[in-house]
C-alpha positions as CSV (number, residue, x, y, z in Angstrom):
1,M,138.7,64.5,127.2
2,I,137.0,67.7,125.9
3,L,137.1,66.4,122.3
4,S,135.4,63.1,123.2
5,A,132.7,65.1,125.2
6,M,132.2,67.3,122.1
7,T,131.9,64.3,119.8
8,K,129.4,62.7,122.0
9,H,127.2,65.8,122.1
10,S,127.9,67.3,118.7
11,L,125.3,68.2,116.1
12,R,125.4,68.7,112.4
13,L,124.0,72.2,111.8
14,D,122.3,71.2,108.6
15,D,120.4,68.5,110.5
16,F,119.4,70.8,113.4
17,L,115.8,71.7,112.8
18,P,115.8,75.1,114.5
19,Y,118.7,76.1,112.2
20,R,116.9,74.6,109.1
21,L,113.7,76.6,110.0
22,S,115.8,79.8,110.4
23,F,117.7,79.2,107.1
24,T,114.5,78.5,105.2
25,T,112.8,81.5,106.8
26,N,115.7,83.7,105.7
27,L,115.5,82.4,102.1
28,V,111.7,83.1,101.9
29,S,112.1,86.5,103.5
30,E,114.9,87.4,101.1
31,T,112.8,86.3,98.1
32,V,109.8,88.3,99.3
33,A,111.8,91.3,100.3
34,S,113.5,91.4,96.9
35,A,110.1,91.2,95.1
36,Y,108.5,94.0,97.2
37,E,111.6,96.2,97.0
38,Q,111.7,95.9,93.2
39,A,108.0,96.2,92.5
40,F,106.8,98.6,95.3
41,G,109.9,100.2,96.9
42,L,109.0,98.6,100.2
43,R,111.3,96.9,102.7
44,I,109.9,93.7,104.3
45,A,109.2,95.5,107.7
46,E,107.3,98.2,105.9
47,W,105.2,95.6,104.1
48,R,104.5,93.8,107.4
49,V,103.3,97.1,109.0
50,I,101.0,97.8,106.0
51,A,99.6,94.3,106.1
52,V,98.8,94.5,109.9
53,V,97.4,98.0,109.6
54,A,95.2,96.8,106.6
55,E,93.7,94.1,108.9
56,S,92.7,96.8,111.4
57,P,90.7,99.5,109.6
58,Q,89.8,101.1,112.9
59,G,93.6,101.7,113.5
60,V,96.3,99.8,115.4
61,T,99.1,100.9,117.7
62,Q,102.8,100.3,116.9
63,Q,103.0,98.1,120.0
64,A,100.2,95.9,118.6
65,I,102.1,95.7,115.3
66,G,105.2,94.6,117.1
67,L,103.3,91.9,119.0
68,K,101.6,90.5,115.9
69,T,104.8,90.5,113.7
70,R,107.4,89.7,116.4
71,M,109.4,92.8,115.1
72,D,111.1,94.9,117.8
73,K,109.8,98.3,118.5
74,V,112.7,100.2,116.8
75,T,112.0,98.3,113.5
76,V,108.3,99.0,113.7
77,S,108.9,102.6,114.6
78,R,111.3,103.1,111.6
79,A,109.0,101.3,109.2
80,A,105.9,103.4,110.4
81,A,107.9,106.6,110.2
82,S,108.9,105.8,106.6
83,L,105.4,104.9,105.6
84,I,104.0,108.1,107.2
85,A,106.6,110.2,105.4
86,R,105.5,108.5,102.2
87,A,101.9,109.3,103.0
88,L,101.0,105.6,103.0
89,L,100.0,105.6,106.7
90,E,98.2,108.2,108.8
91,R,98.7,108.6,112.5
92,R,96.0,109.8,114.8
93,P,95.6,110.1,118.6
94,H,94.4,107.0,120.5
95,D,91.2,108.0,122.3
96,A,91.7,105.3,125.0
97,D,95.4,105.9,125.6
98,Q,96.8,109.4,125.1
99,R,100.4,108.1,125.2
100,S,100.0,106.2,122.0
101,H,98.7,106.7,118.5
102,L,96.7,104.7,116.0
103,L,98.0,104.0,112.5
104,T,95.6,103.6,109.6
105,L,96.2,103.3,105.9
106,S,95.8,106.5,103.8
107,A,94.0,106.3,100.5
108,E,97.5,105.8,98.9
109,G,98.3,103.1,101.4
110,E,95.0,101.3,100.6
111,A,95.8,101.5,96.9
112,L,99.3,100.1,97.4
113,Y,97.9,97.3,99.6
114,S,95.4,96.4,97.0
115,A,98.1,96.3,94.4
116,I,100.4,94.2,96.6
117,V,98.0,91.5,97.8
118,P,97.5,89.7,94.4
119,K,101.3,89.7,93.9
120,A,101.9,88.5,97.4
121,L,99.4,85.6,97.0
122,A,101.0,84.7,93.6
123,L,104.4,84.7,95.1
124,E,103.2,82.4,97.9
125,K,101.6,80.1,95.4
126,Q,104.9,80.0,93.4
127,I,107.0,79.2,96.5
128,F,104.6,76.3,97.5
129,S,103.7,75.1,94.0
130,R,105.4,71.8,94.4
131,F,103.4,70.8,97.5
132,S,99.8,69.4,97.6
133,A,97.1,71.3,99.4
134,A,97.2,68.6,102.1
135,E,101.0,69.1,102.6
136,I,100.6,72.8,102.8
137,A,97.8,72.5,105.4
138,R,99.9,70.1,107.4
139,F,103.0,72.4,107.2
140,D,100.8,75.3,108.4
141,A,99.4,73.2,111.3
142,M,103.0,72.3,112.3
143,L,104.1,75.9,112.2
144,R,101.2,76.9,114.4
145,Q,102.0,74.0,116.8
146,I,105.6,75.3,117.1
147,D,104.3,78.8,117.7
148,A,102.0,77.6,120.4
149,I,104.8,75.6,122.1
150,L,107.2,78.5,122.1
151,L,104.7,81.1,123.0
152,D,103.6,79.0,125.9
153,G,107.2,78.9,127.1
154,A,107.2,75.2,127.7
155,A,110.2,74.6,125.3
156,A,112.4,77.2,126.9
157,A,111.4,76.3,130.5
158,A,112.7,72.8,130.6
159,P,115.1,71.6,127.8
160,S,115.8,68.0,128.2
């Protein structure tokens, strides 16, 4: 009885889109992480922190970095601490919230960011080189739609 119920409701993992998305995400992340580690001595979490801080020249909190990147606070904290220790980030008090601090890029951090960006864009171009501009735009739109659905909570609220 259990076996027939399992067969009726089974799935093939390689055909399950959430799994495929996760698998592909991991492949891309491993490729990017390897490139950044070899070229710049950065782990992927450190690169993400640098990228978010670079988008916020006035400074950004670790909490905001976590929200933007979907990284947990321990990962963000460790990455920030490592980057501060390497003098790539600077930490200053947050005028509006004395309990938190703002992170900004140091001069060394800005130089590293400027060196990474062309290589990051080249790697992105290489990964997506077999797709047309229209396919890439559609893929990006679909990812944003998935984000919106999941961030809205509609998918988790009522699976059918």
